[in-house]
C-alpha positions as CSV (number, residue, x, y, z in Angstrom):
1,X,-6.1,-23.6,-11.4
2,X,-5.1,-19.4,-10.0
3,X,-1.3,-19.3,-8.4
4,X,-1.7,-18.5,-4.7
5,X,-1.1,-14.5,-4.2
6,X,1.8,-13.8,-3.8
7,X,1.7,-9.5,-2.9
8,X,-0.9,-8.3,-0.3
9,X,-2.4,-4.7,-0.7
10,X,-3.2,-3.1,2.0
11,X,-5.9,-0.2,1.0
12,X,-5.8,2.2,3.9
13,X,-8.1,5.6,4.7
14,X,-11.7,6.9,4.7
15,X,-13.1,8.6,2.0
16,X,-15.3,10.2,3.8
17,X,-12.1,12.6,5.1
18,X,-11.1,14.5,2.0
19,X,-7.4,13.4,0.8
20,X,-7.6,10.4,3.1
21,X,-9.4,8.4,1.2
22,X,-7.3,9.2,-2.2
23,X,-5.9,5.0,-1.7
24,X,-9.1,3.9,-2.4
25,X,-10.1,6.2,-5.2
26,X,-6.9,4.4,-6.2
27,X,-7.5,1.0,-6.7
28,X,-11.1,1.8,-7.4
29,X,-9.5,3.1,-10.6
30,X,-6.5,0.8,-11.0
31,X,-8.0,-2.8,-10.1
32,X,-10.2,-3.6,-12.5
33,X,-7.8,-2.8,-15.3
34,X,-4.6,-4.8,-14.0
35,X,-3.2,-7.4,-16.2
36,X,-4.9,-10.9,-15.4
37,X,-1.6,-12.4,-14.7
38,X,-1.2,-9.9,-11.8
39,X,-4.4,-9.5,-10.5
40,X,-4.4,-13.5,-9.5
41,X,-1.5,-12.6,-7.5
42,X,-2.7,-9.6,-5.2
43,X,-4.7,-10.3,-2.4
44,X,-6.5,-7.1,-1.9
45,X,-7.5,-5.5,1.9
46,X,-9.5,-2.8,2.8
47,X,-7.9,-1.0,5.8
48,X,-9.8,1.8,8.1
49,X,-6.2,2.5,9.3
50,X,-3.3,-0.2,9.2
51,X,-3.1,-2.3,12.6
52,X,-0.7,-5.2,14.0
53,X,-3.0,-7.3,12.7
54,X,-3.2,-7.1,8.9
55,X,0.5,-7.4,8.7
56,X,1.5,-9.7,11.4
57,X,-0.4,-12.5,10.2
58,X,1.2,-12.3,6.7
59,X,2.8,-15.7,4.8
60,X,6.1,-16.7,4.3
61,X,6.9,-15.6,0.7
62,X,4.5,-12.8,0.8
63,X,5.0,-9.3,0.5
64,X,3.0,-6.8,1.4
65,X,2.3,-3.2,0.2
66,X,0.5,-0.4,2.5
67,X,-1.2,2.1,0.3
68,X,-2.2,5.2,2.5
69,X,-2.5,9.3,2.4
70,X,0.5,10.9,4.0
71,X,0.9,14.4,5.4
72,X,4.0,16.4,5.6
73,X,5.2,16.4,1.7
74,X,4.1,18.8,-0.9
75,X,0.4,18.4,-1.4
76,X,0.2,16.3,-4.5
77,X,3.7,14.4,-3.9
78,X,4.0,10.7,-4.7
79,X,5.9,9.2,-2.2
80,X,7.0,5.4,-2.0
81,X,9.8,3.6,1.0
82,X,10.2,-0.4,1.8
83,X,9.1,-0.4,4.8
84,X,11.9,-1.6,6.9
85,X,13.3,1.7,5.9
86,X,10.2,3.2,7.2
87,X,10.3,1.6,10.2
88,X,13.8,2.8,11.0
89,X,13.0,6.6,9.6
90,X,9.6,7.5,9.1
91,X,10.0,10.5,6.3
92,X,6.7,11.3,6.4
93,X,2.6,10.7,8.4
94,X,0.1,8.1,6.8
95,X,-3.3,9.5,7.7
96,X,-4.5,6.4,8.4
97,X,-2.7,4.6,11.2
98,X,-4.0,6.8,14.0
99,X,-3.9,4.2,16.9
100,X,0.2,4.3,16.0
101,X,2.4,5.5,13.8
102,X,3.2,3.4,10.8
103,X,6.7,2.9,11.9
104,X,5.5,1.6,15.1
105,X,2.7,-0.4,13.8
106,X,5.3,-2.0,11.0
107,X,7.9,-2.6,13.5
108,X,5.5,-4.0,16.2
109,X,3.5,-6.2,13.2
110,X,7.9,-8.0,12.8
111,X,8.3,-8.3,16.8
112,X,5.3,-10.8,16.8
113,X,6.2,-12.1,13.3
114,X,9.7,-12.5,14.7
115,X,11.1,-11.6,11.1
116,X,10.6,-7.8,9.3
117,X,7.6,-7.2,6.7
118,X,8.7,-7.5,3.6
119,X,7.3,-5.0,1.3
120,X,6.5,-1.1,0.6
121,X,4.5,2.0,1.4
122,X,3.1,3.8,-1.2
123,X,1.7,7.3,-0.8
124,X,0.2,10.6,-1.6
125,X,0.5,13.7,0.2
126,X,-3.0,14.9,0.7
127,X,-3.8,18.9,1.2
128,X,-7.3,18.4,3.4
129,X,-8.7,15.8,5.4
130,X,-12.1,17.4,7.1
131,X,-15.2,14.8,7.1
132,X,-17.9,15.6,4.4
133,X,-14.8,16.8,2.4
134,X,-13.8,15.6,-1.6
135,X,-10.7,14.9,-2.7
136,X,-8.7,18.2,-3.5
137,X,-7.5,19.6,-6.5
138,X,-4.0,18.1,-5.6
139,X,-4.7,14.1,-4.8
140,X,-7.1,14.1,-8.0
141,X,-4.5,16.2,-10.6
142,X,-2.1,13.3,-9.2
143,X,-4.2,10.0,-8.7
144,X,-2.6,8.7,-12.2
145,X,0.9,9.4,-10.8
146,X,-0.3,7.1,-7.9
147,X,-2.0,4.8,-9.7
148,X,1.3,4.3,-11.8
149,X,3.6,3.7,-9.3
150,X,1.4,1.3,-7.5
151,X,0.9,-0.4,-10.4
152,X,5.0,-0.4,-11.1
153,X,5.2,-1.7,-7.3
154,X,3.0,-4.7,-7.4
155,X,4.6,-6.0,-10.5
156,X,8.0,-5.7,-8.8
157,X,6.9,-7.7,-5.4
158,X,5.1,-9.6,-7.7
159,X,8.3,-10.6,-9.3
160,X,10.2,-10.3,-5.9
161,X,7.8,-12.7,-4.1
162,X,8.2,-15.2,-6.9
163,X,12.1,-15.3,-7.0
164,X,12.0,-15.6,-3.8
165,X,10.0,-18.6,-3.4
166,X,11.3,-20.3,-6.3
167,X,8.3,-20.3,-8.7
168,X,8.4,-19.6,-12.1
169,X,7.0,-15.9,-13.3
170,X,3.7,-15.8,-14.6
171,X,3.2,-15.2,-18.5
172,X,1.3,-11.6,-19.1
173,X,-1.1,-12.1,-20.9
């Protein structure tokens, strides 16, 4: 029997809009090569744009990892921030939160749940987001670094969730 998922991976973006699809490209490259013990602990959700519903139903003991393209930092930079810190002081603008800014989505979801959303945001600063354009050179070049950042954060969040629920850590196979 597989252990229950302890990390919800929210993959945001639109592959038809250039670098807005970088999280999709990272997930497509990373998920098939995750160690079995980690893959079994991850629930994956695809989101064109992050909505409060994607976070407000997060079960107790589960962590969220939101991945998306961002604007603001230098194209190709990988950014990471605790979701609680992101609500307090957003340092960049995720591309896929078109209805509401990410800090408001996370904050509102926390209000609906009556407790903060535990987890992290990991993103890649994009360069071009035009309809029908491919990933930019900056995004393609930084894709391995983004995949590594996502993998490391998935491992960290799985460990945090396991510790919080008092469960035994999974054995790496």
